[in-house]
C-alpha positions as CSV (number, residue, x, y, z in Angstrom):
1,X,131.7,146.5,124.2
2,X,131.3,146.4,121.2
3,X,129.0,144.4,119.5
4,X,128.8,144.2,116.1
5,X,130.5,141.9,113.1
6,X,132.4,142.0,110.3
7,X,130.5,141.7,106.5
8,X,133.7,138.3,107.0
9,X,132.8,137.1,109.9
10,X,128.4,137.6,109.1
11,X,128.9,135.0,106.1
12,X,130.8,132.7,107.8
13,X,128.3,131.6,110.8
14,X,126.0,131.8,107.2
15,X,127.5,129.2,105.3
16,X,128.1,127.5,108.7
17,X,124.9,127.9,109.6
18,X,123.4,126.2,106.1
19,X,125.6,123.7,106.7
20,X,124.9,122.4,110.0
21,X,120.3,123.4,108.9
22,X,122.1,120.4,105.7
23,X,123.9,117.9,107.4
24,X,120.3,118.7,110.3
25,X,118.2,117.5,107.0
26,X,120.2,114.9,105.6
27,X,120.6,112.9,109.1
28,X,116.6,113.4,109.9
29,X,116.1,112.2,106.6
30,X,118.3,109.5,106.8
31,X,116.4,108.2,110.6
32,X,113.1,108.8,109.1
33,X,114.4,106.0,106.1
34,X,115.5,103.5,108.5
35,X,111.6,103.8,110.5
36,X,110.8,103.6,107.7
37,X,112.4,99.9,106.7
38,X,111.3,98.8,109.9
39,X,107.5,99.1,109.5
40,X,108.4,97.6,106.4
41,X,110.2,95.3,107.9
42,X,107.2,94.3,110.7
43,X,105.1,94.6,107.9
44,X,105.7,95.0,104.6
45,X,106.8,92.1,103.1
46,X,108.2,94.4,99.7
47,X,112.2,94.1,99.5
48,X,114.5,97.5,100.5
49,X,117.2,98.8,98.7
50,X,120.2,100.5,100.3
51,X,121.4,103.4,97.1
52,X,124.2,105.7,96.8
53,X,125.9,107.5,93.9
54,X,128.0,110.5,93.7
55,X,125.5,112.4,93.2
56,X,122.9,111.6,95.7
57,X,122.5,110.6,99.4
58,X,122.4,107.2,100.8
59,X,118.7,106.6,99.6
60,X,116.4,103.9,100.6
61,X,114.1,102.7,97.3
62,X,112.3,99.2,95.7
63,X,114.4,96.5,95.1
64,X,112.0,97.5,91.6
65,X,113.5,101.0,91.2
66,X,116.7,99.6,91.4
67,X,118.6,99.9,88.5
68,X,117.0,103.2,87.5
69,X,120.4,104.1,89.7
70,X,121.9,101.2,88.2
71,X,121.0,99.9,85.2
72,X,122.4,96.3,84.9
73,X,121.5,95.8,88.0
74,X,121.7,91.5,88.0
75,X,122.5,91.3,84.7
76,X,125.9,92.5,84.3
77,X,126.9,94.1,87.6
78,X,129.8,93.2,90.0
79,X,128.9,92.4,94.0
80,X,130.6,91.6,96.5
81,X,129.9,90.9,100.9
82,X,130.8,93.5,102.9
83,X,130.2,92.1,106.2
84,X,131.6,88.2,106.8
85,X,129.2,88.0,109.2
86,X,126.2,89.4,107.9
87,X,124.2,88.8,103.7
88,X,125.1,92.3,103.1
89,X,126.7,92.8,99.1
90,X,126.9,95.4,97.8
91,X,126.4,95.0,93.1
92,X,128.0,98.2,91.7
93,X,128.8,98.3,87.6
94,X,132.4,97.6,86.6
95,X,132.5,100.2,83.6
96,X,133.1,102.4,86.4
97,X,135.8,101.3,88.5
98,X,138.6,103.5,88.5
99,X,142.6,102.4,89.8
100,X,144.9,104.7,91.3
101,X,148.1,103.4,93.0
102,X,146.3,100.4,92.7
103,X,143.6,101.1,94.7
104,X,140.4,100.3,92.7
105,X,137.2,103.1,93.8
106,X,134.0,103.2,92.7
107,X,132.7,105.9,90.8
108,X,129.0,105.9,90.0
109,X,125.9,104.7,91.8
110,X,125.8,101.1,94.7
111,X,123.3,99.1,95.6
112,X,123.2,97.1,99.3
113,X,121.3,94.5,98.4
114,X,120.6,91.9,101.9
115,X,120.4,88.0,100.3
116,X,118.4,85.3,102.3
117,X,120.9,82.1,101.6
118,X,119.6,80.4,98.8
119,X,120.7,84.1,97.4
120,X,117.4,85.5,96.5
121,X,117.3,89.3,97.9
122,X,115.6,90.1,101.1
123,X,114.5,93.1,102.9
124,X,117.3,95.6,104.6
125,X,116.6,95.1,108.1
126,X,117.8,98.4,110.5
127,X,120.6,96.8,111.3
128,X,122.3,96.5,107.9
129,X,121.4,99.8,107.5
130,X,124.4,101.2,110.7
131,X,126.6,98.6,108.6
132,X,126.2,100.1,105.5
133,X,127.1,103.6,107.0
134,X,130.1,102.1,109.0
135,X,131.2,100.8,105.3
136,X,130.8,103.4,103.7
137,X,132.0,106.4,106.5
138,X,135.3,103.8,106.5
139,X,135.4,103.0,102.8
140,X,134.5,106.9,101.1
141,X,137.5,108.8,99.8
142,X,137.6,111.5,98.7
143,X,139.3,112.0,94.8
144,X,140.2,115.3,93.1
145,X,140.0,115.6,89.3
146,X,140.6,118.5,87.4
147,X,140.0,120.0,91.6
148,X,136.7,119.1,91.1
149,X,136.3,116.6,94.4
150,X,134.3,113.8,93.7
151,X,133.7,111.3,96.9
152,X,134.9,107.4,96.0
153,X,134.0,104.4,97.3
154,X,137.6,102.3,97.8
155,X,136.5,98.2,97.5
156,X,140.6,97.2,97.8
């Protein structure tokens, strides 16, 4: 019985292994961040937001650091609710919207925040992070430009 693997198969296996390791690291990091948010929710009153952009994965950051991702945050940004049941908003720079086939896609950083009945930002919860992940899974769309793929968020 021949147990050798040809070079092409070995490279494919190595590439798949790297992708699996990357996904494992991303999932582990995400759940570690969710755990951190839950700990903060129970003990720390600092407000945290979730940020995602084409060059970064979903990240949890203090509200004070959000402007390093979205400089126009809470000034010239646009926001809308992503849920009828939960006070979660998606905030983005309106200058970073691409319109294709009558649909709008966000091509820049996006900030997810929770707000209270007064419109003030409050800390995200673990269930908010789950809703954000579901929203991203349903609305993220890969777009091609000059043979480059970019994942954008459809807001229509």
